[in-house]
C-alpha positions as CSV (number, residue, x, y, z in Angstrom):
1,X,37.9,-27.0,-25.7
2,X,38.7,-26.6,-29.4
3,X,38.2,-23.5,-31.5
4,X,34.9,-24.7,-33.1
5,X,33.4,-25.6,-29.7
6,X,34.3,-22.1,-28.4
7,X,32.7,-20.5,-31.4
8,X,29.5,-22.5,-30.9
9,X,29.4,-21.6,-27.2
10,X,30.0,-17.9,-28.0
11,X,27.2,-18.0,-30.6
12,X,24.8,-19.7,-28.2
13,X,25.5,-17.1,-25.5
14,X,25.0,-14.2,-28.0
15,X,21.7,-15.7,-29.1
16,X,20.4,-15.8,-25.5
17,X,21.0,-12.0,-25.2
18,X,18.6,-11.3,-28.1
19,X,15.7,-13.6,-27.0
20,X,12.8,-11.3,-26.1
21,X,11.8,-11.6,-22.5
22,X,8.0,-11.9,-21.9
23,X,6.7,-9.2,-19.7
24,X,4.5,-10.2,-16.8
25,X,0.8,-9.5,-17.5
26,X,-1.2,-8.0,-14.8
27,X,-4.8,-9.2,-14.6
28,X,-5.8,-7.3,-11.4
29,X,-6.2,-3.7,-10.5
30,X,-6.7,-1.4,-7.5
31,X,-9.2,0.9,-6.0
32,X,-8.1,3.8,-3.8
33,X,-9.4,7.1,-2.5
34,X,-9.9,9.3,0.5
35,X,-12.6,10.0,3.0
36,X,-13.3,13.5,4.3
37,X,-16.2,15.2,6.2
38,X,-18.4,18.0,4.8
39,X,-15.8,20.6,5.8
40,X,-13.0,18.8,3.9
41,X,-11.3,17.5,7.0
42,X,-9.7,14.0,6.6
43,X,-11.4,11.1,8.3
44,X,-9.1,8.4,9.6
45,X,-10.6,5.1,10.7
46,X,-13.3,4.9,8.1
47,X,-14.3,1.3,7.3
48,X,-14.1,0.8,3.5
49,X,-15.8,-2.2,1.9
50,X,-15.2,-3.1,-1.7
51,X,-17.6,-5.6,-3.3
52,X,-17.4,-7.2,-6.8
53,X,-21.1,-7.2,-7.8
54,X,-21.1,-10.4,-10.0
55,X,-19.2,-12.7,-7.6
56,X,-19.8,-11.1,-4.2
57,X,-16.0,-11.0,-3.6
58,X,-15.5,-8.5,-0.7
59,X,-12.4,-6.8,0.5
60,X,-12.2,-4.4,3.5
61,X,-9.7,-1.9,4.8
62,X,-9.6,1.2,7.0
63,X,-8.5,4.7,6.0
64,X,-5.2,5.8,7.4
65,X,-4.3,9.0,9.4
66,X,-4.6,11.1,6.1
67,X,-8.0,9.6,5.4
68,X,-6.6,7.5,2.5
69,X,-7.1,3.9,1.5
70,X,-5.9,1.5,-1.2
71,X,-6.9,-2.0,-2.0
72,X,-4.7,-3.8,-4.6
73,X,-4.9,-7.2,-6.4
74,X,-8.6,-6.9,-7.2
75,X,-9.8,-9.0,-10.1
76,X,-11.4,-7.3,-13.1
77,X,-15.1,-6.6,-12.7
78,X,-17.7,-4.2,-11.5
79,X,-17.5,-2.9,-8.0
80,X,-19.5,-1.2,-5.3
81,X,-17.6,0.7,-2.5
82,X,-19.0,1.7,0.9
83,X,-17.6,3.9,3.6
84,X,-18.8,3.7,7.2
85,X,-17.8,5.6,10.4
86,X,-19.6,6.0,13.6
87,X,-21.4,9.3,13.8
88,X,-21.5,9.7,10.0
89,X,-24.0,8.6,7.4
90,X,-22.9,5.6,5.4
91,X,-21.5,6.4,2.0
92,X,-22.3,4.1,-1.0
93,X,-20.9,4.4,-4.5
94,X,-21.7,1.9,-7.3
95,X,-20.9,1.2,-10.9
96,X,-17.1,1.2,-11.0
97,X,-15.6,-1.0,-13.6
98,X,-12.1,-2.3,-13.0
99,X,-10.0,-3.5,-15.9
100,X,-6.6,-5.3,-15.9
101,X,-4.0,-3.1,-14.4
102,X,-6.7,-0.5,-13.8
103,X,-6.7,2.1,-11.2
104,X,-10.0,3.5,-9.9
105,X,-10.3,6.4,-7.5
106,X,-13.4,6.4,-5.2
107,X,-13.5,9.4,-2.8
108,X,-16.1,9.9,-0.1
109,X,-17.4,13.0,1.6
110,X,-19.4,11.7,4.6
111,X,-22.2,13.7,6.1
112,X,-22.7,13.9,9.9
113,X,-25.3,11.4,11.0
114,X,-27.2,10.6,14.2
115,X,-25.0,9.5,17.1
């Protein structure tokens, strides 16, 4: 390889180092929260249902041992979240708007219901 070729190769390599890298754009968000009873004790095993109101897209999960849940990769939109556990009244919360890379927290305090 002659001197000119080496210079051109070095110049091309240097230019590659200065090309801006496009960052990945996130178009989804997440909804998370906790479920507790009226005394503040955590409620594991609560069935959480998240519904996008315009499309009807539904995702479900269950709270963990600490009463927490998290649902990721939800498309932008308006959401309704419900919480259900045997022995407790159903919790329903509406009007949550999720934007791109948004993080919405929806916590529940469930009241004792009829068994």
